[in-house]
C-alpha positions as a Markdown table, in Angstrom:
| # | Residue | x | y | z |
|---|---|---|---|---|
| 1 | Ser | -4.3 | 10.0 | -0.2 |
| 2 | Gly | -2.0 | 7.0 | -0.8 |
| 3 | Phe | 1.7 | 6.8 | -1.6 |
| 4 | Gly | 3.2 | 10.2 | -1.2 |
| 5 | Ala | 0.4 | 11.6 | 1.0 |
| 6 | Asp | 3.2 | 13.5 | 2.7 |
| 7 | Val | 6.8 | 14.1 | 1.6 |
| 8 | Ser | 9.7 | 15.7 | 3.4 |
| 9 | Val | 13.1 | 16.6 | 1.9 |
| 10 | Ser | 16.4 | 17.1 | 3.5 |
| 11 | Gly | 19.0 | 19.6 | 2.1 |
| 12 | Asn | 18.7 | 20.9 | -1.4 |
| 13 | Leu | 17.9 | 18.4 | -4.0 |
| 14 | Asp | 19.8 | 20.4 | -6.6 |
| 15 | Arg | 22.9 | 19.0 | -4.8 |
| 16 | Gly | 21.5 | 15.6 | -3.7 |
| 17 | Gly | 19.5 | 14.8 | -0.6 |
| 18 | His | 17.1 | 12.5 | 1.2 |
| 19 | Val | 13.4 | 12.3 | 0.5 |
| 20 | Leu | 11.0 | 10.8 | 3.1 |
| 21 | Val | 7.7 | 9.5 | 1.6 |
| 22 | Gly | 4.6 | 8.6 | 3.8 |
| 23 | Ala | 2.0 | 6.1 | 2.5 |
| 24 | Pro | -0.9 | 6.0 | 5.0 |
| 25 | Thr | -3.1 | 3.8 | 2.9 |
| 26 | Tyr | -0.4 | 1.2 | 2.2 |
| 27 | Val | -2.1 | -2.2 | 1.9 |
| 28 | Asn | -0.4 | -5.3 | 3.3 |
| 29 | Ser | -0.6 | -7.9 | 0.6 |
| 30 | Thr | -0.5 | -10.8 | 3.0 |
| 31 | Asp | -3.6 | -10.0 | 5.1 |
| 32 | Ala | -5.2 | -7.0 | 3.3 |
| 33 | Thr | -4.9 | -4.7 | 6.3 |
| 34 | Thr | -3.9 | -1.0 | 5.8 |
| 35 | Pro | -1.2 | -0.4 | 8.4 |
| 36 | Gly | 0.4 | 2.5 | 6.5 |
| 37 | Ala | 4.1 | 2.8 | 5.7 |
| 38 | Phe | 7.0 | 5.0 | 4.8 |
| 39 | Ala | 10.3 | 4.9 | 2.9 |
| 40 | Val | 13.4 | 7.0 | 2.6 |
| 41 | Phe | 15.1 | 7.6 | -0.7 |
| 42 | Tyr | 18.3 | 9.3 | -1.6 |
| 43 | Phe | 18.7 | 11.4 | -4.7 |
| 44 | Asp | 22.3 | 11.5 | -6.0 |
| 45 | Glu | 22.7 | 14.7 | -8.1 |
| 46 | Ser | 26.0 | 13.6 | -9.6 |
| 47 | Asp | 24.5 | 10.8 | -11.6 |
| 48 | Asn | 20.7 | 11.6 | -11.4 |
| 49 | Thr | 19.9 | 8.3 | -9.6 |
| 50 | Ile | 17.4 | 7.7 | -6.8 |
| 51 | Ser | 17.9 | 4.8 | -4.4 |
| 52 | Gln | 15.9 | 3.6 | -1.4 |
| 53 | Lys | 17.7 | 3.7 | 1.9 |
| 54 | Gly | 16.9 | 0.7 | 4.0 |
| 55 | Ser | 13.6 | -1.1 | 3.7 |
| 56 | Thr | 10.1 | 0.2 | 3.7 |
| 57 | Ile | 8.9 | 0.5 | 7.3 |
| 58 | Ile | 5.3 | -0.8 | 7.7 |
| 59 | Gly | 3.2 | 0.2 | 10.7 |
| 60 | Gly | 1.2 | -2.2 | 12.8 |
| 61 | Tyr | 3.5 | -5.3 | 12.8 |
| 62 | Asp | 4.5 | -5.0 | 16.4 |
| 63 | Asp | 0.9 | -4.1 | 17.6 |
| 64 | Ser | 2.0 | -0.7 | 18.7 |
| 65 | Val | 0.3 | 1.0 | 15.7 |
| 66 | Ser | -3.2 | -0.1 | 14.9 |
| 67 | Asp | -4.6 | -1.0 | 11.4 |
| 68 | Asn | -6.2 | 2.0 | 9.7 |
| 69 | Ser | -4.1 | 4.3 | 11.9 |
| 70 | Asp | -3.0 | 6.5 | 8.9 |
| 71 | Phe | 0.6 | 5.7 | 9.8 |
| 72 | Gly | 2.7 | 7.9 | 7.4 |
| 73 | Arg | 0.0 | 10.6 | 7.0 |
| 74 | Ala | 2.4 | 13.2 | 8.3 |
| 75 | Val | 6.2 | 12.9 | 8.0 |
| 76 | Ser | 9.2 | 15.1 | 8.8 |
| 77 | Leu | 12.9 | 14.7 | 8.0 |
| 78 | Ser | 15.8 | 16.5 | 9.6 |
| 79 | Ser | 18.0 | 18.7 | 7.5 |
| 80 | Thr | 20.8 | 16.0 | 7.5 |
| 81 | Gly | 18.4 | 13.2 | 6.7 |
| 82 | Ser | 19.4 | 11.2 | 9.8 |
| 83 | Arg | 16.4 | 11.7 | 11.9 |
| 84 | Leu | 12.7 | 11.4 | 11.0 |
| 85 | Val | 9.3 | 11.5 | 12.6 |
| 86 | Val | 6.3 | 9.6 | 11.3 |
| 87 | Cys | 2.8 | 10.3 | 12.6 |
| 88 | Ala | -0.2 | 7.9 | 12.9 |
| 89 | Pro | -2.9 | 10.5 | 13.6 |
| 90 | Lys | -5.8 | 7.9 | 13.8 |
| 91 | Asp | -3.9 | 5.5 | 16.1 |
| 92 | Asp | -5.0 | 5.6 | 19.8 |
| 93 | Ser | -3.8 | 2.1 | 20.7 |
| 94 | Phe | -1.8 | 3.4 | 23.7 |
| 95 | Thr | -4.2 | 6.0 | 25.0 |
| 96 | Arg | -7.8 | 6.2 | 23.9 |
| 97 | Gly | -8.3 | 9.4 | 21.8 |
| 98 | Val | -4.6 | 10.4 | 21.8 |
| 99 | Pro | -2.8 | 9.8 | 18.5 |
| 100 | His | 0.9 | 9.2 | 18.4 |
| 101 | Gly | 3.9 | 8.9 | 16.1 |
| 102 | Arg | 7.4 | 7.4 | 16.1 |
| 103 | Cys | 10.9 | 8.8 | 15.8 |
| 104 | Tyr | 13.6 | 7.0 | 13.8 |
| 105 | Ile | 17.3 | 7.7 | 13.8 |
| 106 | Tyr | 19.5 | 6.5 | 10.9 |
| 107 | Gly | 23.1 | 6.0 | 11.8 |
């Protein structure tokens, strides 16, 4: 239930594609909170390399996702790898008892 608690893949990895990895128990090394995180990687079939696309996105830094929210517990990636949804099922910081997620678009 840590790194890779949920994984979503775009396309067919036999031909290259994006991989979205959720890490709901990610621990922030500066203050020991567990805001959760996710990262997107690209697998290039032509040379068998994996590279991270952008930076790791960490929940909780803008106070819209609470600590221990399980941010990254459930993730989903579009078939093109350009849109993704990350869920924080234990976060009710906006509305008591109603968890939420975030949608990201890569351009």
